[in-house]
N, C-alpha and C positions, 0 to 999 in steps of 0.2 A: 848479622843483618843490620843492626843499628850502626855499626862502624861503616858499612857500605853506604847506607843511606846518608850518613853525615859527610862522607867524603865526596860522593858523586856530585858533579856540577860545580865544583869549587876550583876549577882550573885543570890544565892538562895533567900536571903531576898527580893531583888528587884523583882524577879520573883513572889514571894508570893504576894507582894503588887499589881503587875500587874494583877495577877489572881483575886484578890479581887475586883479590879476595873472592870474587865471584868464581874465578877458575878453580880456586881451592875447594869451594863448596861443590862445584860440578864434578871435580875429580873424586871427591868423597862419594857423591851420588853414584858415579860410574862404578866405583869399587863395590858399593852395595848392590847395584844391579847385576854385576858380574856374579856375585855370590848367589843372588836370587836365581839367575839363569842356570847356575850349576846345580842348584837344589831342585829344579823343576824342569822336566823335559817338555812340558806343555804350557800354553798360555794360561796365566792365573785367572783370566776373565774370558772363558771360552764362549759363553752364549748370553749370560744374563746381565750384560753391561747396559745400564740405562743410557740410551742414546744421548739424552740431554746432558749427561755428565762428561761426554767427550770434550776435551779442551777445545775451546773455540779459538778464533784467530789470535795470534800473539801481537796483533796490531793494536786496535783500540775497540772497545765495546760499543755497540750501536746506541745505547741508551744512557750513557753517563757523561758524555763530553759534548760541548757545543759544536754544532755542525760547522760554524765559522772557524773554530779552532782546528777541527779535523781537516778542513780545506787547506790550512796553513802547514799541515804536516804530511798528510797523504798526498798521492799524486792526483792528476787531473780527473781520473775516473773514480776517486775515493775508494780504491781497493784497499781493504784492511787485512788482507792475507798475503801470503808469500807471492812475490813477483819473480819473473824469470830473467836471469841476467846472462845472456850470451856474452862472449868475450868482447864483442864490439859495442855492447850497450854502455852508454856513458851517463845516463840520467834515469830518474825514477819514471818519467813519462814513457820512455822507451821500454823499460822493464815491465811496467804495467801492461802495455800493449802486447808485449811478447807473451806474457802469461795468459792474457785474454785469447790470443791467437792459439796458444797451445791447448787451452781448455776446449776451445771451439773445435779444433781439429781432432783432439782425442775423444771428444764426445760425438764426433761424426755428425756435427750439426750442418744442415743444409737449408736453403731457403724453402719456406713453406712448412717446415716442421713446427709442431707445437712444443714449446719448451716450458718446463716448470723449474724455477729456482727456489729450493726450499730453505736456503740460507743466504739471503740476498745482501746482508750487511747494509750498505748504503746505496745499493742498486747499481753499482758500477758495472758488473758483468751483464746485467739485463740491458743497460744502455748500450754497451759495446755490441751485444748481439743484435739489437735492433738497428744499429748503425750499419752493421755488416750485412745483415739479411733483412731487408725491408718487409718481407712477406712471412717472417717467422714470428708469430705472436708469442709473447713471453708473459708468464704469470709468476709473480713473486709472492712468497708467504711472509706476512708480518704476524708474529706470535702475540704481540700486545698492541693495544691501541696507540701507545706512545711510539712504538716502532713504526706503526703504519703512518702516523703523522710525520715522523722523520723521513720516511720514504717519500711521502708526498712532497715534503719540502725539498728533498734531494732530487726528486724527479717531478718537477712542477708540471711538465707536459706529458706525464706518463700515459694517460688515456689516448691522447692524440698520437703518441709515439708507438702505440700498440703494446703497451705494458699494463697488465692488470694487476692490481694489488689486492690480495685476498687476506682477510683477517682470520687467522686460525692456523692449524697445523695440517700436516698431510692427512691425518686421520679424520679431519673435519670436512674434507672434500667429499662431494657426493660420489657414491660408488661407481656411477657411470661416467665420471669425468676422467678422461685418460689423456696421456701425453706421449709424444714421440721420444722426448728426452727429458730426464730429470737430473738436475745438478745439485750437489751438496758439497760446498767448498768450506772445509774446516769447521763445520758446525751442523748438527742435526737437531732441529727444533722439535724434538719428540720426548715424551715422558716414558714411552714404552722401551723395552730392552732393544738392543741393536738388531737382534734377529727379527723382532716384531716390526722394526722400522724398515728393514729390508723387505719383509712381507708386504708392508704398506706400499712401498715403492713398486713392487711387482704388481700389486692390485691396480695401480694407476698408470701402468705402461701399456701401450698398444702392442699387439704381436709384432715382434721385430724391433721393439723399442730398446733404448739404451739408458743406463744410469751411470753418471760419472761422479765418484766420491773422492774427495781429497782430504787427507789428515796430516797433521804434523805427528811424526812417529819416532819411537826409539828403534834402533836397529834390531833389538833382540827381545826386550822384556816390556810387558805392559805394567804400568804402575800409576799410582795416584799422588797428586800433590796433597800435602797435609799442612794445616796451620802450624806455623813454627818451623816449617821446612823451607825448601826453595820456593814454595808457594808464596812466601812473603815478598819475594822479589817481583811477583806478577800479580799482587793482590788487586790491582785495578782491572786486570784482564781476565783472570781465571776464577771460576767459582770454587769454593772449598770442595775438596775431594775430586777435582777434575782429573779425568783419566788421560794419560798419554799412552796410546795403544802401541803395542809392538807392530812392526811393519807387516807381520803375517797374521795379525788378529782377525781382520775382516775376512780374508780368504778361508780361514778355518771355521767360520760360522756357517752352519747349514741354513740355506735359504733357497727359495725357488729361482733366484737370479743366478745366472751363469757367469763366472768370472772369465772375461775375454782377454783382458790385458791388465798387467800390474807394472806401473812405472815408478821408479824412485829417483827423486831429485836431490842432489847433494845439499846438505844444510847450508852450504855457502850461499845459495840463492836467498834463503831467509836472512842469513847474516848480512848480506849486502842490502837487503830491503830494510831491515831494522836500522842499519847504519845511515841509509839515506833519510829515513824518517827522523832519526836523531839529529842529523845536521839541520833539517828544516825546523825541527822543534827549537833548537838553540837559536837559529837565525831569526825566528819570530817570537822570541821569548816575551818581550814587552807586550806585544799585542795579545798573545795567548793568555798571559796572566791577567790582563785587563778583562778579557772575555770570560775567564773563569771566575773572576771576582764578581762579575755581574750576576752569575748564577749560583755561586757557592759562598760568597762573602769574602771579606778581606783576609781573614785568618786562614780559611781553607784553600784559597786560590793557590798560594805558593806551595802548600803541602801537596795539592793535587798535581801541580806542575812537576814537583820533584819526584813524586811517585811515578808519574807517567814517564819521566825521563829515566828513572831507575829501571822501570819495566822494559823499556826499549834497549837500554844498555845490557840488561840481563838476557834479553832475547838475542841480541847480537852475539853475546858470548856463548850462549847455549848452542846455537846452530853452527857457530864457528869452531866448536870444540872438536879436537881430533880431526882438523881439516874438513869439517862437515860430514864426517863418517860415523858419528855417534847418534845424533838426532838429525832427521831429514824430513822431507815431504814425500808421502806416497800418494799415488793416484791409481784408482781402480775403475776400470770400465766393465760394467755388468750388463748382461743381456736379459731381456724379458724371458719369462718361462718358456722353455722349449727351444731356446736359441742354441744352435750347434757351436761348439768351440772351434 
């Protein structure tokens, strides 16, 4: 880990050596996961998985980095999760828009439907939904006051644009508050177990409603990052003991919601997203370090920048491993209780 951290960011050759070192660590992880998969025929986390422990976006956390710096790295919608890259997509803005369109289509969103985004990040998806459907009110959940303030800063015209910001979690909503669509993109802001979170979603969906959930997944085995493990490569982005679920973990959990569709996106989409972020991070290095210095001090600014860069480098390598067929993105469309398959 220390070797990788010392090498990365010191030129093309050093980056290449760092990438090779990361690939060796990933190859060792895959061998361990293969052994785990051979030893168990069922998911090791079938029901009692704390929803808040599921690994959040591999982009950037909402409460640790200046919004001005995020604007210099992320795309125009401030999407900090996987973007979609069709063959003709040439830049991050197009890939962001493609993913927003994909999520909207797969969630079956229509004008006039009430939408709840329980993992809004920086509000990019909510803003895109309101732009596309002017009569679809969107509510986003901010789990902390700091997150709420950041959303207000990122969405200065939220109220006039039909976006409501609610401080709290899904469990904090009044029992009679219901939505036509609930979205959870790479993060579930709940302390309950995953089965309990799915139950809470069901409680806040109208009859015939839909929930769309997206996770970064391993193709076969659920596992946790541990301190001193690959977690060190993502320590700015992932909480200790964050869970990377197997792609079949959520469908195996009993809940009142009905699984309607399960899509899998090659890890190459996340690989290209992280690569685009990394290019923008390097291109705006001087500005970003100055912005970090203002909030973190002279000594910490460069360290945070290097760790951010390392995290994106590792994300690119993780999802590009085995041509994007080892780790990828899964999307699940769930129907309200009683929905026919």
